[in-house]
Each structure stands twice: as C-alpha cells, then as structure tokens.
PDB file with one MODEL, atoms N, CA, C and O in Angstrom:
MODEL        1
ATOM      1  N   UNK A   1     160.506  42.626 136.871  1.00  0.00           N
ATOM      2  CA  UNK A   1     160.383  43.359 135.991  1.00  0.00           C
ATOM      3  C   UNK A   1     158.568  43.631 135.589  1.00  0.00           C
ATOM      4  O   UNK A   1     157.776  44.531 135.315  1.00  0.00           O
ATOM      5  N   UNK A   2     158.628  42.510 135.743  1.00  0.00           N
ATOM      6  CA  UNK A   2     157.361  41.885 134.112  1.00  0.00           C
ATOM      7  C   UNK A   2     156.002  42.510 134.808  1.00  0.00           C
ATOM      8  O   UNK A   2     155.161  43.166 134.194  1.00  0.00           O
ATOM      9  N   UNK A   3     155.945  42.117 136.474  1.00  0.00           N
ATOM     10  CA  UNK A   3     154.720  43.141 137.357  1.00  0.00           C
ATOM     11  C   UNK A   3     155.066  44.096 137.239  1.00  0.00           C
ATOM     12  O   UNK A   3     154.708  44.360 136.091  1.00  0.00           O
ATOM     13  N   UNK A   4     155.399  44.656 137.491  1.00  0.00           N
ATOM     14  CA  UNK A   4     155.615  46.351 137.300  1.00  0.00           C
ATOM     15  C   UNK A   4     155.028  46.516 136.220  1.00  0.00           C
ATOM     16  O   UNK A   4     153.906  46.994 136.390  1.00  0.00           O
ATOM     17  N   UNK A   5     155.485  46.196 134.412  1.00  0.00           N
ATOM     18  CA  UNK A   5     154.582  46.261 133.565  1.00  0.00           C
ATOM     19  C   UNK A   5     153.350  45.769 133.537  1.00  0.00           C
ATOM     20  O   UNK A   5     152.357  46.280 133.020  1.00  0.00           O
ATOM     21  N   UNK A   6     153.447  44.689 134.147  1.00  0.00           N
ATOM     22  CA  UNK A   6     151.328  43.665 134.373  1.00  0.00           C
ATOM     23  C   UNK A   6     150.863  45.185 134.709  1.00  0.00           C
ATOM     24  O   UNK A   6     150.755  46.218 134.048  1.00  0.00           O
ATOM     25  N   UNK A   7     150.679  44.879 135.828  1.00  0.00           N
ATOM     26  CA  UNK A   7     150.477  46.446 136.613  1.00  0.00           C
ATOM     27  C   UNK A   7     149.907  47.895 135.522  1.00  0.00           C
ATOM     28  O   UNK A   7     148.898  48.209 134.890  1.00  0.00           O
ATOM     29  N   UNK A   8     150.977  48.328 135.751  1.00  0.00           N
ATOM     30  CA  UNK A   8     150.930  49.524 134.427  1.00  0.00           C
ATOM     31  C   UNK A   8     149.671  48.602 133.362  1.00  0.00           C
ATOM     32  O   UNK A   8     148.473  48.482 133.621  1.00  0.00           O
ATOM     33  N   UNK A   9     150.163  48.237 132.561  1.00  0.00           N
ATOM     34  CA  UNK A   9     148.640  47.992 131.890  1.00  0.00           C
ATOM     35  C   UNK A   9     147.990  47.756 132.595  1.00  0.00           C
ATOM     36  O   UNK A   9     147.671  48.813 133.139  1.00  0.00           O
ATOM     37  N   UNK A  10     147.485  46.944 133.036  1.00  0.00           N
ATOM     38  CA  UNK A  10     146.015  47.193 134.325  1.00  0.00           C
ATOM     39  C   UNK A  10     145.355  48.397 134.163  1.00  0.00           C
ATOM     40  O   UNK A  10     144.206  48.685 133.825  1.00  0.00           O
ATOM     41  N   UNK A  11     146.725  49.294 134.604  1.00  0.00           N
ATOM     42  CA  UNK A  11     146.023  50.393 135.143  1.00  0.00           C
ATOM     43  C   UNK A  11     145.508  51.876 134.503  1.00  0.00           C
ATOM     44  O   UNK A  11     144.801  52.753 134.999  1.00  0.00           O
ATOM     45  N   UNK A  12     146.346  51.744 132.838  1.00  0.00           N
ATOM     46  CA  UNK A  12     146.204  52.436 131.172  1.00  0.00           C
ATOM     47  C   UNK A  12     145.638  51.584 130.882  1.00  0.00           C
ATOM     48  O   UNK A  12     145.527  51.492 129.660  1.00  0.00           O
ATOM     49  N   UNK A  13     144.909  50.406 131.746  1.00  0.00           N
ATOM     50  CA  UNK A  13     143.596  49.583 130.207  1.00  0.00           C
ATOM     51  C   UNK A  13     142.341  50.280 131.482  1.00  0.00           C
ATOM     52  O   UNK A  13     141.236  49.740 131.426  1.00  0.00           O
ATOM     53  N   UNK A  14     142.437  50.902 132.073  1.00  0.00           N
ATOM     54  CA  UNK A  14     140.940  51.277 132.956  1.00  0.00           C
ATOM     55  C   UNK A  14     141.316  52.579 132.855  1.00  0.00           C
ATOM     56  O   UNK A  14     140.475  53.268 132.278  1.00  0.00           O
ATOM     57  N   UNK A  15     142.023  52.994 133.120  1.00  0.00           N
ATOM     58  CA  UNK A  15     142.398  54.520 132.482  1.00  0.00           C
ATOM     59  C   UNK A  15     141.338  55.193 130.780  1.00  0.00           C
ATOM     60  O   UNK A  15     140.528  56.103 130.603  1.00  0.00           O
ATOM     61  N   UNK A  16     141.904  54.228 129.965  1.00  0.00           N
ATOM     62  CA  UNK A  16     141.792  54.355 128.961  1.00  0.00           C
ATOM     63  C   UNK A  16     140.228  54.032 128.424  1.00  0.00           C
ATOM     64  O   UNK A  16     139.803  54.457 127.349  1.00  0.00           O
ATOM     65  N   UNK A  17     139.277  53.028 129.559  1.00  0.00           N
ATOM     66  CA  UNK A  17     137.806  52.695 129.589  1.00  0.00           C
ATOM     67  C   UNK A  17     137.379  53.216 129.947  1.00  0.00           C
ATOM     68  O   UNK A  17     136.201  53.169 129.595  1.00  0.00           O
ATOM     69  N   UNK A  18     137.760  54.452 131.159  1.00  0.00           N
ATOM     70  CA  UNK A  18     136.897  55.350 132.396  1.00  0.00           C
ATOM     71  C   UNK A  18     136.773  56.590 130.578  1.00  0.00           C
ATOM     72  O   UNK A  18     135.773  56.889 129.924  1.00  0.00           O
ATOM     73  N   UNK A  19     138.659  57.073 130.300  1.00  0.00           N
ATOM     74  CA  UNK A  19     138.508  57.834 129.247  1.00  0.00           C
ATOM     75  C   UNK A  19     137.199  57.552 128.080  1.00  0.00           C
ATOM     76  O   UNK A  19     136.422  58.484 127.873  1.00  0.00           O
ATOM     77  N   UNK A  20     137.058  56.565 127.533  1.00  0.00           N
ATOM     78  CA  UNK A  20     136.297  56.537 127.139  1.00  0.00           C
ATOM     79  C   UNK A  20     135.129  56.628 127.173  1.00  0.00           C
ATOM     80  O   UNK A  20     134.475  57.136 126.261  1.00  0.00           O
ATOM     81  N   UNK A  21     134.569  56.087 128.378  1.00  0.00           N
ATOM     82  CA  UNK A  21     133.217  56.544 128.629  1.00  0.00           C
ATOM     83  C   UNK A  21     132.689  57.564 128.798  1.00  0.00           C
ATOM     84  O   UNK A  21     131.549  57.962 128.559  1.00  0.00           O
ATOM     85  N   UNK A  22     134.102  58.289 129.501  1.00  0.00           N
ATOM     86  CA  UNK A  22     133.102  59.559 129.545  1.00  0.00           C
ATOM     87  C   UNK A  22     132.642  60.590 128.553  1.00  0.00           C
ATOM     88  O   UNK A  22     131.788  61.466 128.690  1.00  0.00           O
ATOM     89  N   UNK A  23     133.810  60.125 126.963  1.00  0.00           N
ATOM     90  CA  UNK A  23     133.305  61.075 126.220  1.00  0.00           C
ATOM     91  C   UNK A  23     132.018  60.792 126.035  1.00  0.00           C
ATOM     92  O   UNK A  23     131.268  61.764 126.131  1.00  0.00           O
ATOM     93  N   UNK A  24     131.574  59.860 125.822  1.00  0.00           N
ATOM     94  CA  UNK A  24     129.980  59.310 125.525  1.00  0.00           C
ATOM     95  C   UNK A  24     129.918  59.447 123.704  1.00  0.00           C
ATOM     96  O   UNK A  24     130.839  59.888 123.016  1.00  0.00           O
ATOM     97  N   UNK A  25     128.668  58.974 123.223  1.00  0.00           N
ATOM     98  CA  UNK A  25     128.834  58.751 122.249  1.00  0.00           C
ATOM     99  C   UNK A  25     128.539  59.981 120.724  1.00  0.00           C
ATOM    100  O   UNK A  25     127.621  60.283 119.961  1.00  0.00           O
ATOM    101  N   UNK A  26     129.667  60.266 120.919  1.00  0.00           N
ATOM    102  CA  UNK A  26     129.447  62.399 119.621  1.00  0.00           C
ATOM    103  C   UNK A  26     128.688  63.087 120.071  1.00  0.00           C
ATOM    104  O   UNK A  26     128.171  63.921 119.327  1.00  0.00           O
ATOM    105  N   UNK A  27     128.232  63.016 121.730  1.00  0.00           N
ATOM    106  CA  UNK A  27     127.227  63.881 121.738  1.00  0.00           C
ATOM    107  C   UNK A  27     127.970  65.291 122.631  1.00  0.00           C
ATOM    108  O   UNK A  27     127.652  66.472 122.489  1.00  0.00           O
ATOM    109  N   UNK A  28     128.876  64.811 123.424  1.00  0.00           N
ATOM    110  CA  UNK A  28     130.194  65.053 124.123  1.00  0.00           C
ATOM    111  C   UNK A  28     129.850  65.791 125.369  1.00  0.00           C
ATOM    112  O   UNK A  28     128.632  65.876 125.523  1.00  0.00           O
ATOM    113  N   UNK A  29     130.940  66.648 126.798  1.00  0.00           N
ATOM    114  CA  UNK A  29     129.897  66.563 127.381  1.00  0.00           C
ATOM    115  C   UNK A  29     129.220  67.963 128.244  1.00  0.00           C
ATOM    116  O   UNK A  29     129.036  68.542 129.315  1.00  0.00           O
ATOM    117  N   UNK A  30     129.051  67.927 126.833  1.00  0.00           N
ATOM    118  CA  UNK A  30     127.910  69.929 127.100  1.00  0.00           C
ATOM    119  C   UNK A  30     127.370  69.428 127.407  1.00  0.00           C
ATOM    120  O   UNK A  30     127.192  69.278 128.615  1.00  0.00           O
ATOM    121  N   UNK A  31     126.527  68.619 126.176  1.00  0.00           N
ATOM    122  CA  UNK A  31     125.254  67.856 126.794  1.00  0.00           C
ATOM    123  C   UNK A  31     124.977  66.769 127.560  1.00  0.00           C
ATOM    124  O   UNK A  31     123.884  66.251 127.784  1.00  0.00           O
ATOM    125  N   UNK A  32     125.788  66.544 127.847  1.00  0.00           N
ATOM    126  CA  UNK A  32     124.963  65.533 129.511  1.00  0.00           C
ATOM    127  C   UNK A  32     124.767  66.341 130.451  1.00  0.00           C
ATOM    128  O   UNK A  32     123.949  65.872 131.242  1.00  0.00           O
ATOM    129  N   UNK A  33     125.231  67.604 130.814  1.00  0.00           N
ATOM    130  CA  UNK A  33     124.488  68.963 131.473  1.00  0.00           C
ATOM    131  C   UNK A  33     123.365  68.968 130.725  1.00  0.00           C
ATOM    132  O   UNK A  33     123.522  67.751 130.620  1.00  0.00           O
ATOM    133  N   UNK A  34     122.541  69.137 130.205  1.00  0.00           N
ATOM    134  CA  UNK A  34     121.688  69.973 129.442  1.00  0.00           C
ATOM    135  C   UNK A  34     121.625  71.272 128.352  1.00  0.00           C
ATOM    136  O   UNK A  34     120.863  72.146 127.940  1.00  0.00           O
ATOM    137  N   UNK A  35     123.331  70.611 128.159  1.00  0.00           N
ATOM    138  CA  UNK A  35     123.846  71.809 127.261  1.00  0.00           C
ATOM    139  C   UNK A  35     123.312  71.110 125.856  1.00  0.00           C
ATOM    140  O   UNK A  35     122.806  69.998 125.706  1.00  0.00           O
ATOM    141  N   UNK A  36     123.684  72.445 124.591  1.00  0.00           N
ATOM    142  CA  UNK A  36     123.484  72.097 122.861  1.00  0.00           C
ATOM    143  C   UNK A  36     122.200  71.220 122.703  1.00  0.00           C
ATOM    144  O   UNK A  36     121.278  71.249 123.518  1.00  0.00           O
ATOM    145  N   UNK A  37     122.222  70.399 121.531  1.00  0.00           N
ATOM    146  CA  UNK A  37     120.949  70.181 121.278  1.00  0.00           C
ATOM    147  C   UNK A  37     120.888  70.287 119.531  1.00  0.00           C
ATOM    148  O   UNK A  37     120.984  69.308 118.791  1.00  0.00           O
ATOM    149  N   UNK A  38     120.752  71.342 119.192  1.00  0.00           N
ATOM    150  CA  UNK A  38     120.331  71.382 117.634  1.00  0.00           C
ATOM    151  C   UNK A  38     121.770  71.411 116.743  1.00  0.00           C
ATOM    152  O   UNK A  38     121.760  71.534 115.518  1.00  0.00           O
ATOM    153  N   UNK A  39     122.747  71.308 117.370  1.00  0.00           N
ATOM    154  CA  UNK A  39     124.108  71.233 115.954  1.00  0.00           C
ATOM    155  C   UNK A  39     124.182  70.152 115.710  1.00  0.00           C
ATOM    156  O   UNK A  39     123.867  69.044 116.144  1.00  0.00           O
ATOM    157  N   UNK A  40     124.706  70.661 114.848  1.00  0.00           N
ATOM    158  CA  UNK A  40     125.160  69.257 113.771  1.00  0.00           C
ATOM    159  C   UNK A  40     126.617  68.568 114.129  1.00  0.00           C
ATOM    160  O   UNK A  40     127.037  67.463 114.471  1.00  0.00           O
ATOM    161  N   UNK A  41     127.285  70.268 113.762  1.00  0.00           N
ATOM    162  CA  UNK A  41     128.708  69.979 113.780  1.00  0.00           C
ATOM    163  C   UNK A  41     129.177  70.832 115.541  1.00  0.00           C
ATOM    164  O   UNK A  41     128.743  71.956 115.790  1.00  0.00           O
ATOM    165  N   UNK A  42     130.166  69.990 116.660  1.00  0.00           N
ATOM    166  CA  UNK A  42     130.855  71.048 116.992  1.00  0.00           C
ATOM    167  C   UNK A  42     132.087  70.471 117.500  1.00  0.00           C
ATOM    168  O   UNK A  42     132.307  69.387 118.041  1.00  0.00           O
ATOM    169  N   UNK A  43     133.265  72.003 117.031  1.00  0.00           N
ATOM    170  CA  UNK A  43     134.375  71.058 117.961  1.00  0.00           C
ATOM    171  C   UNK A  43     134.534  71.216 119.137  1.00  0.00           C
ATOM    172  O   UNK A  43     133.857  71.996 119.807  1.00  0.00           O
ATOM    173  N   UNK A  44     135.777  70.251 119.733  1.00  0.00           N
ATOM    174  CA  UNK A  44     135.653  70.059 120.706  1.00  0.00           C
ATOM    175  C   UNK A  44     136.787  70.721 121.497  1.00  0.00           C
ATOM    176  O   UNK A  44     138.012  70.606 121.497  1.00  0.00           O
ATOM    177  N   UNK A  45     135.878  71.474 122.183  1.00  0.00           N
ATOM    178  CA  UNK A  45     136.796  72.848 123.069  1.00  0.00           C
ATOM    179  C   UNK A  45     137.386  71.747 125.099  1.00  0.00           C
ATOM    180  O   UNK A  45     137.537  70.642 125.621  1.00  0.00           O
ATOM    181  N   UNK A  46     137.459  73.302 125.338  1.00  0.00           N
ATOM    182  CA  UNK A  46     138.052  73.056 127.089  1.00  0.00           C
ATOM    183  C   UNK A  46     138.468  70.952 127.307  1.00  0.00           C
ATOM    184  O   UNK A  46     139.317  70.245 126.764  1.00  0.00           O
ATOM    185  N   UNK A  47     137.230  70.601 128.480  1.00  0.00           N
ATOM    186  CA  UNK A  47     137.312  69.389 128.962  1.00  0.00           C
ATOM    187  C   UNK A  47     137.299  68.119 127.848  1.00  0.00           C
ATOM    188  O   UNK A  47     137.839  67.052 128.141  1.00  0.00           O
ATOM    189  N   UNK A  48     136.743  68.292 126.756  1.00  0.00           N
ATOM    190  CA  UNK A  48     136.936  67.312 125.533  1.00  0.00           C
ATOM    191  C   UNK A  48     137.343  67.037 124.951  1.00  0.00           C
ATOM    192  O   UNK A  48     137.533  65.924 124.460  1.00  0.00           O
ATOM    193  N   UNK A  49     137.902  68.768 124.626  1.00  0.00           N
ATOM    194  CA  UNK A  49     139.952  68.009 123.831  1.00  0.00           C
ATOM    195  C   UNK A  49     140.758  67.532 125.135  1.00  0.00           C
ATOM    196  O   UNK A  49     141.205  66.437 124.797  1.00  0.00           O
ATOM    197  N   UNK A  50     141.081  67.730 126.155  1.00  0.00           N
ATOM    198  CA  UNK A  50     142.030  67.504 127.069  1.00  0.00           C
ATOM    199  C   UNK A  50     141.534  65.937 127.206  1.00  0.00           C
ATOM    200  O   UNK A  50     142.410  65.086 127.056  1.00  0.00           O
ATOM    201  N   UNK A  51     139.895  65.400 127.541  1.00  0.00           N
ATOM    202  CA  UNK A  51     140.398  64.421 127.526  1.00  0.00           C
ATOM    203  C   UNK A  51     140.156  63.031 126.181  1.00  0.00           C
ATOM    204  O   UNK A  51     140.083  61.846 126.506  1.00  0.00           O
ATOM    205  N   UNK A  52     140.068  63.492 124.770  1.00  0.00           N
ATOM    206  CA  UNK A  52     140.060  63.360 123.741  1.00  0.00           C
ATOM    207  C   UNK A  52     142.094  63.336 123.499  1.00  0.00           C
ATOM    208  O   UNK A  52     142.670  62.364 123.010  1.00  0.00           O
ATOM    209  N   UNK A  53     142.795  64.570 123.957  1.00  0.00           N
ATOM    210  CA  UNK A  53     143.842  63.905 124.134  1.00  0.00           C
ATOM    211  C   UNK A  53     144.561  62.892 125.151  1.00  0.00           C
ATOM    212  O   UNK A  53     145.662  62.408 124.888  1.00  0.00           O
ATOM    213  N   UNK A  54     143.771  62.569 126.480  1.00  0.00           N
ATOM    214  CA  UNK A  54     144.411  62.365 127.198  1.00  0.00           C
ATOM    215  C   UNK A  54     143.950  60.198 126.910  1.00  0.00           C
ATOM    216  O   UNK A  54     144.361  59.240 127.564  1.00  0.00           O
ATOM    217  N   UNK A  55     143.133  60.229 125.866  1.00  0.00           N
ATOM    218  CA  UNK A  55     142.237  59.282 125.452  1.00  0.00           C
ATOM    219  C   UNK A  55     143.705  58.481 124.650  1.00  0.00           C
ATOM    220  O   UNK A  55     144.340  57.483 124.989  1.00  0.00           O
ATOM    221  N   UNK A  56     143.889  59.534 123.333  1.00  0.00           N
ATOM    222  CA  UNK A  56     145.168  59.166 122.846  1.00  0.00           C
ATOM    223  C   UNK A  56     146.360  59.000 123.044  1.00  0.00           C
ATOM    224  O   UNK A  56     147.195  58.515 122.282  1.00  0.00           O
ATOM    225  N   UNK A  57     146.530  59.549 124.471  1.00  0.00           N
ATOM    226  CA  UNK A  57     147.922  59.318 125.166  1.00  0.00           C
ATOM    227  C   UNK A  57     148.271  58.090 125.803  1.00  0.00           C
ATOM    228  O   UNK A  57     149.131  57.247 125.548  1.00  0.00           O
ATOM    229  N   UNK A  58     147.401  58.185 126.690  1.00  0.00           N
ATOM    230  CA  UNK A  58     147.083  56.449 127.516  1.00  0.00           C
ATOM    231  C   UNK A  58     147.144  55.700 126.376  1.00  0.00           C
ATOM    232  O   UNK A  58     148.149  55.007 126.213  1.00  0.00           O
ATOM    233  N   UNK A  59     146.068  55.692 125.349  1.00  0.00           N
ATOM    234  CA  UNK A  59     146.026  54.616 124.317  1.00  0.00           C
ATOM    235  C   UNK A  59     147.862  53.771 123.714  1.00  0.00           C
ATOM    236  O   UNK A  59     148.115  52.596 123.448  1.00  0.00           O
ATOM    237  N   UNK A  60     148.953  55.264 123.700  1.00  0.00           N
ATOM    238  CA  UNK A  60     149.688  55.122 122.875  1.00  0.00           C
ATOM    239  C   UNK A  60     150.546  54.414 123.987  1.00  0.00           C
ATOM    240  O   UNK A  60     151.294  53.581 123.474  1.00  0.00           O
ATOM    241  N   UNK A  61     150.650  54.482 125.192  1.00  0.00           N
ATOM    242  CA  UNK A  61     151.293  54.218 126.136  1.00  0.00           C
ATOM    243  C   UNK A  61     151.212  53.170 126.785  1.00  0.00           C
ATOM    244  O   UNK A  61     152.154  52.646 127.380  1.00  0.00           O
ATOM    245  N   UNK A  62     149.348  52.496 126.702  1.00  0.00           N
ATOM    246  CA  UNK A  62     149.401  50.981 126.498  1.00  0.00           C
ATOM    247  C   UNK A  62     149.770  50.335 125.721  1.00  0.00           C
ATOM    248  O   UNK A  62     150.060  49.201 126.104  1.00  0.00           O
ATOM    249  N   UNK A  63     149.993  50.671 124.099  1.00  0.00           N
ATOM    250  CA  UNK A  63     150.548  49.841 123.189  1.00  0.00           C
ATOM    251  C   UNK A  63     152.078  49.695 123.783  1.00  0.00           C
ATOM    252  O   UNK A  63     152.479  48.640 124.274  1.00  0.00           O
ATOM    253  N   UNK A  64     153.133  51.256 123.647  1.00  0.00           N
ATOM    254  CA  UNK A  64     154.065  50.665 124.303  1.00  0.00           C
ATOM    255  C   UNK A  64     154.535  49.433 126.010  1.00  0.00           C
ATOM    256  O   UNK A  64     155.350  48.541 126.243  1.00  0.00           O
ATOM    257  N   UNK A  65     153.723  49.960 126.576  1.00  0.00           N
ATOM    258  CA  UNK A  65     153.919  49.150 127.228  1.00  0.00           C
ATOM    259  C   UNK A  65     153.567  47.408 126.753  1.00  0.00           C
ATOM    260  O   UNK A  65     154.213  46.376 126.931  1.00  0.00           O
ATOM    261  N   UNK A  66     152.872  47.552 126.403  1.00  0.00           N
ATOM    262  CA  UNK A  66     152.508  45.869 126.209  1.00  0.00           C
ATOM    263  C   UNK A  66     153.359  45.157 124.977  1.00  0.00           C
ATOM    264  O   UNK A  66     153.231  43.956 124.738  1.00  0.00           O
ATOM    265  N   UNK A  67     154.247  46.028 124.217  1.00  0.00           N
ATOM    266  CA  UNK A  67     154.917  46.029 123.373  1.00  0.00           C
ATOM    267  C   UNK A  67     156.569  45.519 124.043  1.00  0.00           C
ATOM    268  O   UNK A  67     157.441  44.664 123.890  1.00  0.00           O
ATOM    269  N   UNK A  68     156.175  46.911 124.981  1.00  0.00           N
ATOM    270  CA  UNK A  68     157.801  46.625 126.065  1.00  0.00           C
ATOM    271  C   UNK A  68     157.751  45.198 126.596  1.00  0.00           C
ATOM    272  O   UNK A  68     158.724  44.445 126.550  1.00  0.00           O
ATOM    273  N   UNK A  69     156.223  44.771 127.250  1.00  0.00           N
ATOM    274  CA  UNK A  69     156.487  43.898 128.128  1.00  0.00           C
ATOM    275  C   UNK A  69     156.112  42.232 127.387  1.00  0.00           C
ATOM    276  O   UNK A  69     155.650  41.205 127.885  1.00  0.00           O
ATOM    277  N   UNK A  70     156.580  42.594 125.945  1.00  0.00           N
ATOM    278  CA  UNK A  70     156.910  40.723 124.805  1.00  0.00           C
ATOM    279  C   UNK A  70     158.258  41.094 125.352  1.00  0.00           C
ATOM    280  O   UNK A  70     158.681  40.329 126.219  1.00  0.00           O
ATOM    281  N   UNK A  71     158.925  41.984 125.063  1.00  0.00           N
ATOM    282  CA  UNK A  71     160.205  41.910 124.997  1.00  0.00           C
ATOM    283  C   UNK A  71     160.663  41.487 126.589  1.00  0.00           C
ATOM    284  O   UNK A  71     161.880  41.335 126.698  1.00  0.00           O
ATOM    285  N   UNK A  72     159.907  41.282 127.790  1.00  0.00           N
ATOM    286  CA  UNK A  72     161.151  41.154 128.777  1.00  0.00           C
ATOM    287  C   UNK A  72     160.890  40.027 129.500  1.00  0.00           C
ATOM    288  O   UNK A  72     159.746  39.581 129.412  1.00  0.00           O
ATOM    289  N   UNK A  73     161.594  39.519 130.121  1.00  0.00           N
ATOM    290  CA  UNK A  73     162.090  38.016 130.342  1.00  0.00           C
ATOM    291  C   UNK A  73     161.642  38.194 132.032  1.00  0.00           C
ATOM    292  O   UNK A  73     161.804  37.259 132.816  1.00  0.00           O
TER     293      UNK A  73
ENDMDL
END
C-alpha cells in the first residue's frame, strides 16, 4: 500500500509542476501565442481557468495523499 501511495505522490507532483509551468508568469496562455499585451488585468477564461482549477485540485490531492502516507505502515 505504501508503494502505491508513493507512486501516486510522484505522479501528482509531476502533474503539479507541469501545470504550474504551463500557467506562465502572470502572462496567461493567450500571450504565449502572441495574444494580448497592453491589458493590465484579465480574467482567466477557457483553458487558463481549467488549468488553474486542475492545479488546485492536484495540489489538494497531493497534500491528502501525503498525509495518508504518513499514517500507513
């Protein structure tokens, strides 16, 4: 059981890192392909919103699996 939790933790950590890197640094995915530029504030829409929600979900799952891993022998 402990091995399954460790593998799940590794997979979740890789997914979290990838999703964080995809989000960029405040620029959003739209500007990665030449969109935007002059806007000061922009709400997250479409794929950016999905990416943010998936990131939060995977971080919570990572935290829960880590806590469960502490109590499993």
